[in-house]
Structures are given as structure tokens and as C-alpha cells.
C-alpha positions in Angstrom: 8.6 -4.8 17.5 6.9 -1.5 16.5 8.9 1.6 15.5 7.0 4.6 14.1 4.2 2.1 13.3 1.3 4.5 13.0 1.3 5.5 9.3 -1.5 7.9 9.8 0.8 10.3 11.7 3.9 12.2 10.7 7.2 10.7 11.7 10.8 12.0 11.6 14.3 11.0 12.7 17.2 13.4 12.5 20.9 12.3 12.8 21.3 13.4 16.4 18.5 10.9 17.2 20.1 7.9 15.5 20.3 4.8 17.7 22.5 2.2 16.2 21.4 -1.4 16.9 23.4 -4.5 16.2 22.0 -6.9 13.6 22.4 -10.7 13.9 25.4 -10.4 11.6 28.7 -9.2 13.1 29.8 -5.9 11.8 26.4 -4.8 10.5 24.2 -2.4 12.5 21.2 -0.4 11.7 19.0 2.6 12.7 15.4 1.6 12.8 13.3 4.3 11.2 10.0 2.4 11.0 9.4 -1.2 11.7 6.6 -3.8 12.0 7.9 -7.1 13.3 11.1 -8.7 14.5 14.0 -9.8 12.3 11.4 -10.8 9.7 9.7 -7.4 9.3 8.3 -4.6 7.2 11.1 -2.2 7.9 12.8 1.0 6.9 16.4 1.4 8.1 19.8 3.0 7.7 22.3 0.2 7.7 26.0 0.5 8.3 28.4 -2.2 7.1 31.8 -2.2 8.8 34.9 -2.8 6.6 34.9 -6.5 5.5 31.5 -7.3 6.8 28.9 -9.4 5.0 25.6 -11.2 5.3 25.1 -14.9 4.2 23.0 -15.5 1.1 19.3 -14.9 1.8 16.0 -14.3 0.1 13.6 -11.3 0.1 10.0 -12.6 -0.4 8.7 -9.1 0.0 11.4 -7.3 -2.0 14.1 -4.9 -1.0 15.0 -1.3 -2.0 18.4 0.2 -1.4 20.1 3.6 -1.8 23.9 3.5 -1.2 24.7 6.6 0.9 28.4 6.2 1.4 31.2 3.7 0.8 30.7 0.7 -1.6 28.0 -1.9 -1.2 28.5 -5.2 -2.9 26.2 -8.1 -3.8 26.9 -11.3 -5.8 30.2 -10.1 -7.2 29.1 -6.6 -8.2 30.1 -3.3 -6.5 27.8 -0.3 -6.0 29.4 2.9 -4.8 27.6 5.8 -3.2 24.7 7.0 -5.3 23.5 3.7 -6.7 19.8 2.8 -6.3 18.9 -0.9 -6.2 15.5 -2.5 -6.3 15.3 -6.3 -5.8 11.8 -7.6 -6.5 9.8 -10.1 -4.3 11.3 -13.5 -4.5 14.9 -12.3 -5.2 17.9 -13.3 -3.2 21.5 -12.1 -2.8 24.6 -12.2 -0.7 25.5 -8.6 0.4 28.9 -7.4 1.7 31.2 -4.4 1.8 35.0 -4.6 1.7 35.6 -0.9 2.4 32.5 -0.4 4.5 29.2 1.3 3.5 26.1 3.0 4.7 22.9 2.3 2.9 19.2 3.3 3.2 17.0 0.1 3.1 13.3 -0.6 2.8 12.3 -4.2 3.2 9.0 -6.1 2.6 7.2 -3.1 1.0 6.7 -4.2 -2.7 3.6 -5.6 -4.3 3.8 -9.3 -5.3 3.5 -8.5 -9.0 6.7 -6.5 -9.2 9.2 -8.7 -11.0 12.1 -6.7 -12.4 15.3 -5.6 -10.7 16.3 -1.9 -11.0 19.9 -0.6 -11.0 20.4 3.2 -11.4 23.6 5.2 -10.9 22.5 8.6 -9.7 26.1 9.8 -10.1 25.7 9.6 -13.8 24.7 13.1 -15.1 22.6 11.4 -17.8 20.4 9.9 -15.1 19.1 13.4 -14.3 16.6 15.6 -16.1 14.8 18.9 -15.5 11.2 18.4 -14.5 8.8 21.2 -13.4 11.7 23.6 -12.8 13.9 21.3 -10.7 16.6 18.6 -11.3 15.2 15.1 -10.9 16.7 11.6 -11.1 13.7 9.2 -11.7 14.3 5.9 -9.9 11.0 4.0 -10.1 7.5 4.7 -11.3 4.9 2.0 -10.5 1.1 1.8 -10.0 1.5 2.1 -6.2 4.5 4.4 -5.8 6.9 6.8 -7.4 10.6 7.1 -6.3 13.0 9.9 -7.4 15.9 12.0 -6.3 15.4 15.8 -6.4 17.7 18.8 -6.1 16.0 21.9 -4.8 17.4 25.3 -5.0 17.6 27.6 -1.9 14.1 28.4 -0.6 12.3 26.1 -3.1 9.0 24.7 -1.9 9.0 20.9 -1.9 5.3 20.3 -2.2 3.0 22.6 -4.1 -0.3 21.0 -3.3 -2.0 18.2 -1.3 0.0 14.9 -1.4 -1.4 11.4 -0.8 1.7 10.4 1.3 5.4 11.0 1.0 8.6 9.7 2.5 12.0 11.5 2.2 15.6 11.2 3.2 17.7 14.4 3.1 20.9 13.5 1.2 22.6 16.9 1.1 21.9 20.4 2.3 18.9 20.8 4.6 15.1 21.0 4.5 13.1 23.3 6.8 9.5 23.2 8.0 8.7 26.2 10.2 11.3 26.2 12.9 12.2 22.6 12.4 15.4 21.9 10.5 16.1 18.6 8.8 19.8 18.4 8.0 21.5 15.8 5.8 20.6 12.3 7.0 17.1 13.2 8.2 14.2 10.9 7.5 10.6 12.2 7.3 7.4 10.3 6.6 4.2 12.3 5.9 0.6 11.0 5.6 -1.9 12.5 3.2 -2.2 16.3 3.5 -0.8 19.6 2.5 2.7 20.7 3.6 3.4 24.1 2.0 6.1 25.1 4.6 8.6 22.4 3.6 11.3 24.5 2.0 14.9 23.9 1.0 17.5 25.5 3.2 19.9 28.3 2.4 22.2 26.0 0.4 19.5 24.0 -1.2 18.7 20.3 -0.6 19.1 17.0 -2.4 16.4 14.5 -1.4 15.3 10.9 -1.9 11.5 11.1 -2.3 8.9 8.4 -2.4 5.3 9.2 -2.9 2.0 7.3 -3.1 3.1 4.2 -1.2 1.2 4.9 2.0 -2.2 5.5 0.4 -3.0 1.8 0.7 -3.4 0.3 4.2 -0.2 -0.8 5.9 0.6 -2.6 9.0 0.7 -6.3 8.2 3.9 -8.1 9.0 5.1 -10.0 6.0 7.4 -13.1 5.8 10.5 -11.3 4.6 
């Protein structure tokens, strides 16, 4: 299966375009944002857990990255409410579930083999945020191949001030604008190398998940996740 599989082109999905697809596990469904492969795939998705749903214990040979968007996501006896960022390195395993229901942003099979430490960050903790280059930033991960952070932009603030070598973002609150295109909360955008000076925060600002640098290397090989 191929979904937004040409990483040399811009791709975007806004909430009104969401297409929820059932997963193999009852009560769990997903919106496929990009995907290379079937159930074992390099994939970026928004996943919705119904109340009381779960997955059996399973492994992630290519790693897994999660941002909890709403509700409470649980794994191996620990609960992660909205705002938690989880990074499970290649070779890790877990048994995810949600008693109250949850919506999460998930990236599968996109980590280098050498990454070996789990990450757990509560972006709801004010101490996780700092002011960098005039904007509020919550650093999530900084590696050789990618940087991940949350950013809060004030009204009209420019997201990118120069050429980027790739970026992927999810609007968490407020809205982002690019020319006449509006990206409200829940919008996902993937950008190849280039300059994007017209990406601006909307009238009430914007809070974003932002990943950069990860598309500079060739992508497109289905991995055994």
C-alpha cells in the first residue's frame, strides 16, 4: 500500500479529509497520512483507540514515535495523558491500550538502527518548555538525522525563516496559513527541501509538532516493523 509515498513532493491532510480505516484490532482505527507497505510498513498515522480497546504485546524492530493528542494512552501498566511524547527505539516492544479512549499521532519504522534509548516527555509540564529564538519551544528529540520539538507561534509569526532540508508538522492548536490555504488544528503537512516563507501562524497563533531533517536521506524501503 502506498499513501503519500513520494517524499520529494509536498503532502498535506486536513481534518475534513480524514478517512478512518479499521486496524486488525477491534476498537482501534487510523487515518493513514503516509505509508509504504501493508500492516508491516513505514507509516505515519493518527490512531484512535475506543474506550477499553487494546493491542496484544508486539515488537517494533524499526522503532515507534508517539504523541498523545487526547484521552489517555497506556502501555505496560503506565498511563500517558494528552501531551506526552513517547519514543520507543528499534527492537522495543509493548502492549498498548486505553481504558478511557485516546487519539495518538504515530510514526512507525522510521528510526535508525543505532537509536537505543526510550524517551518520555510530558509537554504539559511548564518546565519542559523554553524560549528559543523568540518563540516557546518544547524540545522532544535531537539526533544526528532528525530534530523533533513542539513550538508555540504567536499570531502572524513566520514558521520558517530560511531554506529547510525537510520538515513535517502537525497542527495541535490554532491554525497555520500558507497563502490562501488554511491548516486548522489536526492538519498534517510534509515538506521536502526548500524555502517556505509564507507559512504563518493564524490570528490566534499556533502550536505545532515539528520534525526536521529526517527526509534528507533517501526513503522508500519497506522495513519489517
